[in-house]
N, C-alpha and C positions, 0 to 999 in steps of 0.2 A: 308486224313483229314477225320474224322468222327465228326460232329456237331449235338448235340442234339438241336431240335427245339420245342419251346412251344407255344401253342396257344389254352386257354381254352375260349370257347365263343359262341355266336350262330353261326348256321350253316355258314350264309353267310360271316361272316369273315374269318371264317375257310375255307371255300371254295375259298377264295381270296388269300390263302396261297399257292395253289397248281401251280398257274402260275408261282409264284416266285422260288418255289423248283424245278420244272421241268425245268426251265430256267437254274438254277444253276447247276443242274446235268448233262444237255447236254452241257454246256460250259465247266465243269471241271470234267474231267474224273477220276480225284484222288479222287474225292469227294464222301463220304456217308452221307446220312441224316438219323436220326431217328426222327418221328415226334411225339409227345405226344399230344392227344387231348381227348375228350369224344368219348367212345368207339363206339357209333353210326355212326361217321362219317368215320370209317375205309373204306368203299367201295369206297370213294372219292380217297384214296391215294394206292389203289392197281395196281400192274401191273409193278413196276420198281424195279429191283432187287439191286438197290442202293438207294432205299428209302424205309425204315421200320417203319412201323405204331405201336404204343404202346397206348392200350385204357386204359384212366385213369376212374377209378370207381369213380368219384366226390362225388357220393351220398351214397358209400358203403364204402369199404375198405380204399379209399384215401381222404374221406371226413376230413375235419378240419386238424389242425396243424399236429396232429399224423399221420394222414393219408397221408397228402403231404410229410411228412418226410419218411414215409414208401416207397411211390413211388419212391422218389428220391435216397433212398439206394437200391430198386431193381433196377434201372436203373444202378447205380453207379457199381453193382456188376455184371452187365449182360454185359457192354461195357464200353470199355476206351475211353471215348470223348475227343477231343482236344479243345473243345469249346463248351458253351451254349448259343443259342440265344433266347432271351424273345420276343416273338412277341405278346405278351398278355398286360404286363406292370401292371397288378394288383395284387392285395395279394397273389392269388394262385400261381401265377408263380414266384413272387417275394421270395416265400418261397423256392421253389424249386431251383431257381437260387442262392439263398444265400446258401443252401447247396453245391453247386458244388464249388461255389466260397470259401466256408471255405476249401474245399479240394484241392484248390491252381489250380482250372480250370478256365480259362478266360471266362468270361460271357459279354453278350452285350444286351441291351435293345432297342429294335427299337422306334424311335421317332412318337408319333402319331400325333403330329402337332394338338394338343388341342388349344392352344393360337391361332393359325393362323384361325383355323375354329371359335372360339369365335369371334375373330376380323371381319371375313366377316360378321357375322350375327350383331354385333353391329354397325359397320360402313354403313352397306349396299352397300358396295363397293363390289360388286361379282367378283371374277377373280377364274381362275382355279387354284386348289391347286394340289399338288401331289397326284397320285392315291394311294390307300391303299397298292396294289401289289407293287408298285415303293419304297413306304417306308419300305416295308418288305425286298425287294431287298437290299436297302440302308444299312440296318443292317449288311449286311454280307460285306460290303466294306472294314472293317478293317482286314479281313483276306486275302487280295490280290487277290480274287477269280474274275474270269470273272462274272459279274452279269447284263447284259443288259437283258430286258425283251423281250422274243422272242415272235413271233406270235403263235396262238393257231393253231389247238386245242392242250389243255394240257391234256384232260381226253380221254381214249380209252376204250369202253365198255367192260366189263368182263362178263355180263350176257345176251349176245346176243340171245342165244337159249331160254332163260327163256322169253326175251321181246319179241320175235318173236312169242312165242306161247300166251303171253297176247294179242298181236295185233291180232293173228288168231282168238283168243275166241271171239273178237268184230267183226270179219269178216272185218278185216282192212287189205288189201292187197296195192301192190305197185301203183294201181289204184287211190289212193287216196291220197289228200294232206292232212298230220296230222298235225292240229294246236293245239298246247298246250295252255291251259289257267290256269295261276295260279293266281286267284284274291284276295288273301289274303296276309297279310304281320304281322311282328310281333307287330307293331303299327298300330292301325285301322286307324289313321289320312293318312295313307299312300295308304288306298284302295279305289279304282274306287268304286262308288256305284253299287250293285249287279243288280239293274235294267238296269244298262247301260250294264253290262256284258251279261245280258240276250239279250238284244237288238242285242249287237255284235254277240252273238251266232247265233241268228235267221237271221242276215243278211248274216253271213258266210254260214250257213248250207243251203242257199235258192240255193247254187250251189251243184248239187248232187255228185260232186267230192270231196268236202270238209267234213271232219271229224274233230270234236272237241274233245280232251282229257282234262280232268280237272284234275288238281293237287292242293293238298292242306294237311293238317294233324292236328290231334287232332279231339275229338269226334264232336265239335260244327260245325267245317269245313267239316268234312265228311258228316254231316247230310244235311247242306247246299247244298253242291254238289250234294248229291244224289236226292235231289229236282229238282234242274236244269237239271239233267240227265233224270229224269222221263218226263220232259217237251218236250224232244227233241229226237226222234231216232235216230239222227245223232251225238248226244253228249253222250259221256261216261267218267265217273268219275273212276280214278284210287286211289283216295283218301282214305288212309288207308287200300288198299287191298295187296299191295306188299311190299317186303324189299326195302330199300333204293337202292341198287346195281341195281335191276330189274327197278326201277323208273329211275335211271340214264341211263339206257341203252335205254330204252323208249324215254327219252328226246334227245338222241342223234340221234334217227330216224326220229324227228319230222321235218317237213320244216320250222316252224317257233314256237317260244313261245312267249306268250302274257304275260307280267309279270309286276307286281308293282315293288317298289324299295324294292326287298326282296331276299330271299335265292334262289329261283327258277331262278332269272334272274342271278345269278352268276353261279349257276349248268348249265345251258344251254350256257352259254359262254364258260366255260370248254370243253364242248363237240363241240363247234364250230357251234353250232346251232343258228341261226340268232333269235335274240330277238329284240320284239318291246315292249318297257317299258314305263310304264306311271308313272309320277313324279308330286307330288303334293307340300306339305309343305317342302319336302327336295328337294336338288338340285344336280345333278351328278357332279358339279364342286367342291363339298366338299371332293371328294375321293372315293366315292363308285358308279362310273357309271359302266355301263356294258362294260366291255372290248370288243375294236374291234366292238363296236354297237353303237357309239354316232350318226350315220346318221338315227336310228331308234328310237330314243327317241320323246315321245310324251308329251308336256306340256304346259301350258300357259307362253308364254315368260315373264321373269321379267319386260321388258319394259311395259308391259300391267297390270301386278300385281306385283307393286313393293314391296310387303310385302314379296313375295318369296325371298330367302328361309327363312322360320321361325324357322326351326329347323335342327339340323344336322341329328339326327336319327329318328324324327318322334314322341318323345315323348313331346307332347304339355303340356304346363303349365298354359298358361294364356287364357283368353276369346279371345283376340285379334288374337293369335296363331292358336286359333279352328276355328275361323272366316275365317282367310286366308287360312288355309288348306281345308275349306269347298268350298271357292271360286275357289281355285286353282283345285280341282277335279271336281267341277260343271262346270267348264270351259272347260273341256276337252270332246268333243262330241263324239258320236258313230262313226260319220262320219270321224273324225280325225283319230282314231284308225283303223278303216276299211280300210282306204285309205294305210296306212303303211303297214298292213297286206297285202294286195292284192298286193303293190309294191314288197314287199319280195318274195311274191309266182310268181309274173310275173317273176322275176329275177331268180328264183331258177333254 
C-alpha cells in the first residue's frame, strides 16, 4: 500500500509527523509513504527507503490554486497512490486532496480537535487531550494498519561528519557536556526573557565541563544570539551558520536541549535528546508536549496561576492573555530551569 501524506505548516507541526510515519512504517512492512511538505523540511525525513519526501514550492511554482493543481498533477503522474491522508486540514491541503478525490482515490483528513481545545480554554477545566502525533496516527486507522506510537528515537543523523566538524571547529570534544539552548519561538509570548537565558548560561558555564550551543533562525534571532555568544567564551551560536541537516545532527549529539514550546523542542525529541522545555501561556496538555519528556517540563502550575493556559498556540489577542503570559514566564526562575538541566546531566 502506498499512501500520499500532506502537511504544510510550521516546522514544529511537520516534525511531529515523523514519529507517526516512522511508527507506521516499522509496524507495516508492506507500506510506503510519500510525504509532501515545504522543501526546507526535507532533511527531517531522510533515511528510510519506504519514506519518500516531495518538496512543495508553495511560494513559487506551486503557489495558489493553479500551482497546487500543478503539484497534484505531478504527484499523480509520478506515483500510483492507494490513498491520500491530509494531516493539515486547511485550504492548501484540501485543494490537493480534492484533486485526488476527483480521480477516485480515497482521502482522509485528520481531526485537529479544535473544539476540544477551545472548550478547555473556555471552561478552564484542564485535562490531557490527544497528542498531535497520536491524532496523526489515528487518521490511518481506516486502512487497517497497525498504528501504535512507538518509542523513539525517530530520527537518525545523516550529517554526522559535518556535525563533528562543526563541534571540532569550536574545540568541543567528548570531554564536555553539550547543552543546547533555543530561546525563541514563533510567538514571542512563549519566550522566556533573554535576561534569564543569559543568567542560565552564566550559571551553567561556571562548570568548566559545560558548553552551551545556541539555536535559532532569522536575522533578528541570529543577531541576538551572536551578542550572547560574544559575552561568554564557553557559549557558541550555531544560528544561521549551517543547513538544517547539520543542525539536526548536532542536536542529536547534545546531552540536553533547553527549549521553549517551539520547533527545536520537537526536533530534539526526534533525536532522543533529553529536552527541558519551558511553558508559559500554552500548555502541554493541549496536544503539543515534548514526546517522552514530560518529566522535564518547567512551568508555573495551573493551581498557582489559574489563567493558564490562555492560548493553544501562543498567539495572544487580549490584554488579559498578555498579562497571564507575562506572569507565567516571569514565574519561572533560573533556579527552576537550572535544576532540571543539572538533573538530566546527572542521569545522562
